[in-house]
C-alpha positions as CSV (number, residue, x, y, z in Angstrom):
1,M,-33.5,105.6,-151.2
2,G,-33.9,101.8,-150.6
3,K,-32.7,99.8,-147.7
4,K,-29.0,100.6,-147.6
5,Y,-26.6,100.8,-144.7
6,I,-23.4,102.7,-143.8
7,I,-20.6,101.9,-141.4
8,G,-19.6,104.7,-139.1
9,V,-16.2,104.2,-137.4
10,D,-15.5,106.2,-134.2
11,G,-12.0,105.7,-132.9
12,G,-11.8,107.5,-129.6
13,S,-9.4,107.9,-126.8
14,Q,-10.8,105.1,-124.7
15,S,-12.4,102.7,-127.2
16,T,-13.0,102.0,-130.9
17,K,-16.7,101.8,-131.9
18,V,-18.1,100.6,-135.1
19,V,-21.8,101.4,-135.7
20,I,-23.9,100.4,-138.7
21,F,-26.6,102.9,-139.6
22,D,-29.5,103.0,-142.0
23,L,-29.9,106.1,-144.2
24,E,-32.2,107.7,-141.7
25,G,-29.6,107.7,-139.0
26,N,-31.0,104.7,-137.0
27,I,-28.5,102.4,-135.3
28,V,-28.8,98.9,-136.7
29,C,-26.0,97.3,-134.7
30,Q,-22.6,98.1,-133.3
31,G,-19.4,96.7,-132.0
32,R,-17.0,98.1,-129.5
33,R,-13.5,97.3,-128.2
34,N,-11.9,99.2,-125.3
35,L,-8.4,100.4,-125.9
36,K,-5.5,99.2,-123.8
37,P,-4.1,101.4,-121.0
38,M,-1.7,103.9,-122.3
39,H,2.0,103.0,-122.4
40,L,4.0,105.5,-120.2
41,P,7.6,104.5,-120.6
42,A,9.0,107.9,-119.5
43,P,7.8,111.2,-118.1
44,G,5.8,113.1,-120.8
45,V,5.7,110.0,-123.1
46,V,2.2,108.6,-123.7
47,E,1.7,106.0,-126.4
48,H,-0.9,103.6,-127.6
49,P,0.7,100.2,-127.0
50,G,1.5,97.8,-129.8
51,D,-0.9,98.3,-132.8
52,D,-3.9,99.0,-130.5
53,L,-5.8,101.3,-132.8
54,W,-5.9,98.8,-135.7
55,D,-6.4,95.8,-133.4
56,S,-9.3,97.4,-131.7
57,L,-10.9,98.3,-135.0
58,K,-10.5,94.8,-136.2
59,A,-12.2,93.4,-133.1
60,A,-15.0,96.0,-133.1
61,G,-15.6,95.6,-136.8
62,R,-15.9,91.8,-136.5
63,Q,-18.3,92.2,-133.6
64,A,-20.5,94.7,-135.5
65,M,-20.6,92.6,-138.6
66,Q,-21.5,89.5,-136.7
67,R,-24.5,91.4,-135.3
68,F,-25.6,92.8,-138.6
69,P,-29.0,91.4,-139.4
70,G,-29.2,92.5,-143.0
71,N,-27.6,91.6,-146.4
72,R,-23.9,92.5,-146.4
73,G,-24.3,93.6,-150.0
74,D,-26.6,96.4,-148.8
75,I,-23.7,98.1,-146.9
76,V,-22.6,100.8,-149.3
77,G,-19.8,102.6,-147.6
78,L,-17.7,103.4,-144.5
79,G,-17.0,106.7,-142.9
80,L,-13.8,106.8,-140.8
81,C,-13.2,109.0,-137.8
82,T,-10.3,108.6,-135.3
83,I,-8.5,110.5,-132.5
84,R,-7.1,113.9,-133.4
85,C,-3.8,115.4,-132.4
86,C,-1.9,112.1,-132.5
87,R,1.1,111.1,-134.6
88,A,1.7,107.8,-136.4
89,L,5.1,107.0,-137.7
90,L,5.0,104.5,-140.6
91,K,7.5,102.3,-142.4
92,E,7.7,102.2,-146.2
93,D,4.9,99.5,-146.3
94,G,2.6,101.6,-144.2
95,T,2.9,99.6,-141.0
96,L,3.9,101.2,-137.7
97,A,7.5,101.9,-137.1
98,A,6.7,102.8,-133.5
99,P,3.6,103.0,-131.3
100,V,1.1,105.7,-132.1
101,I,1.9,108.8,-130.1
102,S,-1.1,110.0,-128.0
103,W,-2.4,113.5,-128.0
104,M,-1.4,113.6,-124.3
105,D,2.3,113.1,-125.2
106,L,4.5,116.2,-124.7
107,R,6.5,115.3,-127.9
108,L,3.4,116.5,-129.9
109,S,3.9,120.1,-128.6
110,R,7.1,120.1,-130.6
111,P,8.0,119.6,-134.3
112,Y,8.7,116.1,-135.5
113,E,12.2,114.8,-134.9
114,H,13.5,112.3,-137.4
115,K,15.5,109.9,-135.3
116,D,14.4,106.5,-136.7
117,P,15.7,105.8,-140.2
118,Q,12.9,103.2,-140.9
119,V,10.2,106.0,-140.6
120,R,9.0,106.8,-144.2
121,Y,5.7,108.5,-143.5
122,V,4.4,110.7,-140.7
123,T,0.6,111.0,-140.5
124,A,-2.5,111.3,-138.4
125,T,-4.4,108.4,-137.0
126,T,-6.9,108.8,-139.8
127,G,-4.2,108.4,-142.4
128,Y,-2.8,105.3,-140.7
129,I,-6.2,103.6,-140.4
130,T,-7.2,104.7,-143.9
131,H,-4.0,103.0,-145.3
132,R,-4.7,99.8,-143.3
133,L,-8.2,99.6,-144.8
134,T,-7.4,100.7,-148.3
135,G,-3.7,100.5,-149.1
136,E,-3.8,104.1,-150.2
137,F,-1.8,107.0,-148.8
138,N,-4.7,109.4,-148.6
139,D,-6.1,111.3,-145.6
140,T,-8.6,114.0,-144.6
141,A,-7.1,117.5,-144.5
142,A,-9.4,118.2,-141.5
143,N,-7.5,116.0,-139.0
144,Y,-4.3,118.0,-139.0
145,E,-4.2,120.2,-136.0
146,G,-1.0,121.2,-134.2
147,Q,2.5,120.6,-135.4
148,W,1.7,120.0,-139.1
149,P,2.6,122.2,-142.2
150,I,-1.0,122.7,-143.3
151,D,-2.4,125.8,-144.8
152,K,-5.8,126.2,-143.2
153,D,-7.0,128.7,-145.9
154,T,-6.5,126.3,-148.8
155,W,-6.8,123.0,-146.8
156,R,-3.6,121.8,-148.6
157,W,0.0,121.3,-147.4
158,S,1.9,124.5,-147.2
159,E,4.2,125.3,-150.0
160,D,6.2,127.7,-147.8
161,P,9.7,126.2,-147.4
162,K,10.1,127.9,-144.1
163,M,7.0,126.2,-142.7
164,L,8.1,122.8,-144.0
165,E,11.5,123.4,-142.4
166,R,9.9,124.6,-139.1
167,Y,7.9,121.4,-138.7
168,N,10.7,119.2,-140.1
169,L,8.2,117.4,-142.4
170,P,9.2,117.3,-146.1
171,R,6.3,116.7,-148.5
172,E,7.4,113.2,-149.4
173,M,6.8,112.1,-145.8
174,L,3.2,113.3,-145.8
175,F,0.0,111.7,-147.1
176,N,-2.2,113.1,-149.9
177,L,-4.9,115.4,-148.5
178,L,-8.6,115.2,-149.3
179,P,-11.5,117.2,-148.1
180,P,-14.2,115.6,-145.8
181,A,-16.8,113.5,-147.5
182,A,-14.4,112.2,-150.2
183,I,-13.6,108.6,-151.2
184,A,-10.1,107.8,-149.9
185,G,-10.0,104.3,-151.3
186,Y,-11.8,100.9,-151.0
187,V,-11.6,98.2,-148.4
188,T,-9.0,95.6,-149.6
189,K,-9.5,91.9,-149.4
190,E,-6.9,91.7,-146.6
191,A,-8.6,94.4,-144.6
192,A,-12.0,92.8,-145.1
193,A,-10.6,89.5,-143.8
194,A,-9.2,91.2,-140.7
195,T,-12.3,93.4,-139.9
196,G,-15.2,91.6,-141.4
197,F,-16.1,94.7,-143.5
198,P,-17.3,94.0,-147.0
199,A,-14.4,94.1,-149.5
200,G,-14.6,96.8,-152.1
201,I,-16.8,99.3,-150.2
202,P,-15.6,102.9,-150.3
203,V,-13.8,104.4,-147.3
204,V,-14.8,108.0,-146.9
205,T,-12.8,110.8,-145.2
206,T,-14.3,112.8,-142.3
207,A,-12.4,115.2,-140.1
208,N,-10.9,115.5,-136.6
209,D,-13.0,113.6,-134.1
210,K,-14.5,116.8,-132.5
211,A,-15.6,118.1,-135.9
212,V,-17.1,114.8,-136.8
213,E,-19.0,114.7,-133.5
214,A,-20.2,118.2,-134.1
215,L,-21.6,117.2,-137.5
216,G,-23.2,114.1,-136.1
217,A,-24.8,116.2,-133.4
218,G,-26.3,118.5,-136.1
219,L,-24.2,121.6,-135.4
220,L,-24.2,123.9,-138.4
221,P,-23.5,127.7,-138.5
222,G,-26.0,129.6,-136.3
223,P,-26.8,130.5,-132.7
224,S,-26.0,127.0,-131.4
225,A,-23.1,125.5,-129.5
226,L,-22.1,121.9,-129.0
227,I,-20.6,120.8,-125.7
228,S,-18.7,117.6,-126.2
229,L,-18.4,115.4,-123.2
230,G,-15.4,113.2,-123.9
231,T,-12.0,112.4,-122.4
232,Y,-11.4,116.0,-123.5
233,I,-14.4,118.2,-122.9
234,T,-14.8,121.2,-125.2
235,A,-17.4,123.5,-126.7
236,M,-17.7,124.5,-130.3
237,V,-19.6,126.8,-132.7
238,Q,-19.3,126.6,-136.5
239,G,-18.5,129.4,-138.9
240,Q,-17.1,130.2,-142.3
241,E,-14.0,132.3,-141.6
242,N,-10.5,131.0,-140.8
243,I,-10.0,133.3,-137.7
244,K,-6.2,133.1,-137.1
245,E,-5.8,135.4,-134.1
246,A,-8.2,134.8,-131.3
247,A,-7.8,135.2,-127.5
248,H,-10.4,132.7,-126.3
249,F,-10.7,130.0,-128.9
250,F,-8.8,128.3,-131.6
251,T,-10.0,127.6,-135.1
252,N,-10.2,124.0,-136.4
253,L,-11.2,122.7,-139.8
254,A,-14.8,121.5,-139.8
255,A,-16.3,118.3,-141.2
256,V,-17.8,120.6,-143.8
257,P,-15.2,121.5,-146.5
258,Y,-13.9,125.1,-146.1
259,Q,-15.9,125.8,-143.0
260,Y,-14.4,126.1,-139.5
261,L,-15.1,125.2,-135.9
262,Y,-14.3,127.7,-133.2
263,E,-13.3,125.6,-130.2
264,S,-13.3,127.0,-126.7
265,G,-10.9,126.1,-124.0
266,G,-11.6,122.7,-122.5
267,I,-11.1,120.2,-119.7
268,R,-8.4,117.6,-120.1
269,R,-9.3,114.2,-118.7
270,G,-12.9,115.5,-118.4
271,M,-15.1,112.5,-118.4
272,W,-12.2,110.5,-117.1
273,T,-12.7,112.3,-113.9
274,I,-16.2,110.9,-113.7
275,S,-14.8,107.3,-114.0
276,W,-12.1,108.2,-111.5
277,I,-14.6,109.2,-108.8
278,K,-16.7,106.2,-109.4
279,E,-13.8,103.9,-108.9
280,L,-12.5,105.9,-105.9
281,L,-15.9,105.6,-104.2
282,G,-15.4,101.9,-104.7
283,D,-17.4,98.9,-103.5
284,E,-20.0,100.8,-101.5
285,V,-21.4,102.4,-104.6
286,A,-21.1,99.2,-106.6
287,L,-22.9,97.1,-103.9
288,K,-25.7,99.7,-103.4
289,A,-26.2,100.0,-107.2
290,D,-26.3,96.2,-107.5
291,A,-28.8,95.9,-104.7
292,R,-31.0,98.3,-106.7
293,G,-30.5,96.6,-110.0
294,I,-28.9,99.6,-111.6
295,T,-25.5,100.7,-112.8
296,P,-23.1,102.5,-110.5
297,E,-23.4,105.6,-112.8
298,N,-27.2,105.6,-112.5
299,Y,-26.9,105.2,-108.7
300,L,-24.6,108.1,-108.4
301,N,-26.9,110.2,-110.6
302,E,-29.8,109.3,-108.5
303,I,-28.3,110.2,-105.2
304,A,-26.7,113.4,-106.6
305,S,-30.1,114.6,-107.9
306,K,-31.2,114.8,-104.3
307,V,-28.4,117.2,-103.4
308,P,-29.3,120.9,-103.7
309,A,-28.0,122.9,-106.7
310,G,-24.6,124.2,-105.7
311,S,-23.7,121.1,-103.7
312,E,-24.1,123.1,-100.5
313,G,-20.9,125.0,-101.2
314,L,-18.6,122.1,-102.3
315,M,-16.9,123.2,-105.5
316,T,-14.5,121.2,-107.9
317,V,-11.9,122.6,-110.2
318,L,-11.2,120.2,-113.0
319,E,-7.5,120.1,-113.5
320,W,-6.7,116.4,-113.2
321,L,-4.3,116.7,-116.2
322,A,-2.2,119.9,-116.3
323,P,-1.6,121.6,-119.6
324,P,2.1,121.5,-120.7
325,E,2.5,125.2,-120.3
326,K,1.1,125.2,-116.7
327,P,2.5,122.0,-115.2
328,Y,1.7,123.1,-111.7
329,K,-2.1,122.9,-112.2
330,K,-3.9,120.3,-110.0
331,G,-7.5,119.3,-109.4
332,L,-9.2,120.9,-106.5
333,M,-12.2,120.2,-104.2
334,I,-12.9,123.1,-101.9
335,G,-15.6,123.8,-99.4
336,F,-15.9,120.6,-97.5
337,D,-17.9,120.4,-94.2
338,A,-19.9,117.8,-92.3
339,R,-22.8,118.0,-94.7
340,H,-20.9,116.5,-97.6
341,G,-20.8,112.9,-98.7
342,A,-20.4,110.9,-101.9
343,A,-23.4,112.4,-103.6
344,H,-22.1,116.0,-103.0
345,I,-18.7,115.0,-104.4
346,F,-20.3,113.5,-107.5
347,R,-22.6,116.4,-108.1
348,S,-19.9,118.9,-107.5
349,I,-17.8,117.4,-110.3
350,L,-20.7,117.6,-112.7
351,E,-21.3,121.3,-111.7
352,G,-17.6,122.0,-112.0
353,I,-17.6,120.7,-115.5
354,A,-20.6,122.8,-116.5
355,L,-19.4,126.0,-114.8
356,T,-15.9,125.6,-116.4
357,M,-17.4,125.2,-119.9
358,K,-19.8,128.1,-119.3
359,N,-16.9,130.4,-118.6
360,H,-15.0,129.1,-121.7
361,L,-18.0,129.4,-124.0
362,D,-18.9,132.8,-122.7
363,A,-15.4,134.1,-123.5
364,L,-15.7,132.6,-127.0
365,C,-19.1,134.1,-127.7
366,R,-18.0,137.5,-126.5
367,E,-15.1,137.5,-128.9
368,L,-17.4,136.4,-131.8
369,N,-20.2,138.7,-130.8
370,L,-22.5,135.7,-130.7
371,D,-25.7,135.3,-128.7
372,L,-26.5,131.6,-128.1
373,E,-30.0,130.4,-128.2
374,R,-29.4,126.7,-127.4
375,I,-26.7,124.2,-126.5
376,I,-26.4,120.7,-127.7
377,I,-24.9,118.1,-125.3
378,S,-23.2,115.1,-126.8
379,G,-20.9,112.3,-125.8
380,G,-21.3,109.5,-123.3
381,G,-21.8,111.8,-120.4
382,S,-25.0,113.2,-122.0
383,S,-26.8,109.9,-121.2
384,G,-27.4,111.1,-117.6
385,D,-30.5,113.4,-117.2
386,L,-29.0,115.1,-114.2
387,F,-25.8,116.2,-116.1
388,V,-27.8,117.6,-119.0
389,Q,-30.2,119.5,-116.6
390,I,-27.2,121.0,-114.8
391,F,-25.9,122.3,-118.1
392,A,-29.3,123.8,-118.9
393,D,-29.4,125.4,-115.5
394,V,-25.9,126.8,-115.6
395,F,-26.2,128.2,-119.1
396,G,-29.8,129.4,-118.7
397,L,-30.5,127.9,-122.1
398,P,-32.4,124.9,-123.5
399,A,-30.1,121.9,-123.6
400,F,-30.8,119.5,-126.6
401,R,-29.9,115.8,-126.5
402,N,-30.1,113.7,-129.6
403,V,-31.3,110.2,-130.2
404,V,-27.7,109.3,-131.1
405,N,-25.8,111.2,-128.4
406,D,-22.4,109.6,-129.0
407,S,-22.4,111.3,-132.4
408,A,-19.0,110.8,-134.0
409,G,-20.1,107.5,-135.5
410,L,-23.2,109.2,-137.0
411,G,-21.1,112.1,-138.3
412,S,-18.8,109.5,-140.0
413,A,-21.8,107.8,-141.6
414,L,-23.2,111.2,-142.7
415,C,-20.0,112.0,-144.5
416,A,-20.2,108.7,-146.3
417,A,-23.8,109.3,-147.3
418,L,-22.7,112.7,-148.8
419,A,-19.7,111.2,-150.6
420,L,-22.0,108.6,-152.2
421,G,-24.6,111.1,-153.3
422,L,-27.3,109.7,-151.0
423,Y,-28.0,113.2,-149.8
424,G,-27.7,116.5,-151.7
425,D,-25.9,118.6,-149.2
426,Y,-25.0,118.9,-145.5
427,R,-28.2,120.5,-144.3
428,E,-30.3,117.9,-146.1
429,A,-28.1,115.1,-144.6
430,V,-28.4,116.5,-141.1
431,A,-32.1,116.9,-141.4
432,G,-32.4,113.3,-142.7
433,M,-30.1,111.6,-140.2
434,V,-29.9,113.6,-137.0
435,R,-33.0,113.6,-134.6
436,V,-33.5,115.3,-131.3
437,R,-34.4,113.0,-128.4
438,D,-35.4,115.5,-125.7
439,V,-34.9,119.1,-124.6
440,F,-34.1,120.2,-121.0
441,E,-35.4,123.6,-120.1
442,P,-33.5,125.6,-117.5
443,C,-34.8,126.1,-113.9
444,E,-34.6,129.9,-113.4
445,A,-34.0,129.6,-109.6
446,H,-31.1,127.2,-110.2
447,H,-29.7,129.4,-113.0
448,Q,-29.7,132.4,-110.8
449,L,-27.9,130.5,-108.0
450,Y,-25.3,129.1,-110.4
451,R,-24.8,132.6,-111.9
452,Q,-24.1,134.1,-108.5
453,M,-21.9,131.2,-107.4
454,N,-19.9,131.5,-110.6
455,E,-19.5,135.3,-110.6
456,Q,-18.8,135.6,-106.9
457,V,-16.7,132.5,-106.1
458,Y,-16.1,129.8,-108.7
459,R,-14.3,131.7,-111.5
460,H,-12.0,133.3,-108.9
461,I,-10.8,130.1,-107.2
462,T,-7.6,129.5,-109.3
463,G,-6.6,133.1,-108.9
464,Y,-6.0,132.3,-105.2
465,T,-4.8,128.6,-105.5
466,D,-2.4,128.8,-108.4
467,A,0.3,130.4,-106.3
468,I,0.3,127.7,-103.6
469,L,0.1,125.0,-106.3
470,K,3.3,126.4,-107.9
471,R,5.0,125.9,-104.5
472,S,3.6,122.4,-104.2
473,H,4.8,121.6,-107.8
474,S,8.4,122.4,-106.8
475,L,8.2,119.8,-104.1
476,F,6.1,117.0,-105.6
477,G,5.9,117.7,-109.4
């Protein structure tokens, strides 16, 4: 294929990452810019301040291009992935009329309300960033989840007047839809000057960020599930049917055209909770880690690995951000006694995440009549050996971790490679660009303990605590 390179953009909830890959999926260099703290001007309102998504991409892009050791002319394309379930309101010229509305904002649980006369277009974050890069009003169909008038059978905007009226989004306010792995436009001279990306290279559509991550992790139809450890933790399996009525999962458009991801229930502010406990434990952890010459995360993983499976009865329920329909939900730690310290708390959070996702994924698989043979763990949290081993032990299945474990950037590059004809199909591209780093086999004794702990105690906790939390919510919100 020759020495060619592809830019993969991964715009997440906490940072924007720009990774340059070769055609075998190796990381050549990368740039990253953390996003600013969310703007919270009123209860239920959560916005990305200013023009943060575009500004962070510009900074991350320039950083990556400064580090690129090759010939810029050998960069042949860019795959674009950004946060799903957000809403961008644009003026006639495609610039922001208001800050981008975060997926955590309660307004996104309702149809669009046209209150600002300068708003000309309503789009997803992929549409907005695609326009900033190319000047075109094109977007991937596969990033429209929630309050959008999209027909998931045809992957086109609905032609049903009632649906358009329901969502209050006339066709002229919406971008043109394309499937994943399609060329949406080409990097303009203005965008090239702002980002450092080569002018004229094609910008390729991907999908919603979880679907792109799944593709970059190598998830294709079969007896495998992906557990994505991000700000929102979820699990997914891929299939070919648009299942519209399901009790324990919802159906998203995949990064493979006309295929679907079945996504389990998840954990809001999932990996955020890990950062929260690290900060809460404070200077003691930081100082001890520094004395050992390791990061605070590695120090916490090290001490938590010495705690017995089950954290000696300390259990954590991950509800640090309540869902809109159950505002009384709160995070819980239950079972403290004198044995417990920082290591138990940290391990209990890891176990709570794994147990919660086991219950969600079990419900999904029962409904699909699917027997899993392995799980793939991706996202920043998968860098810790202890966490991946806990998943293997809780599920009783081999847990796979890839060389590129933060896989949305790789999924973006994979889509670009397909759009440019550098691979023949998705299976060939996955085989060529996605590589397994290691496999964690379950410890049977730990699996049996977690199974009993879950069946006898863990899955029943909220059945007892929800009633008291409803009373608390009436007092404290």
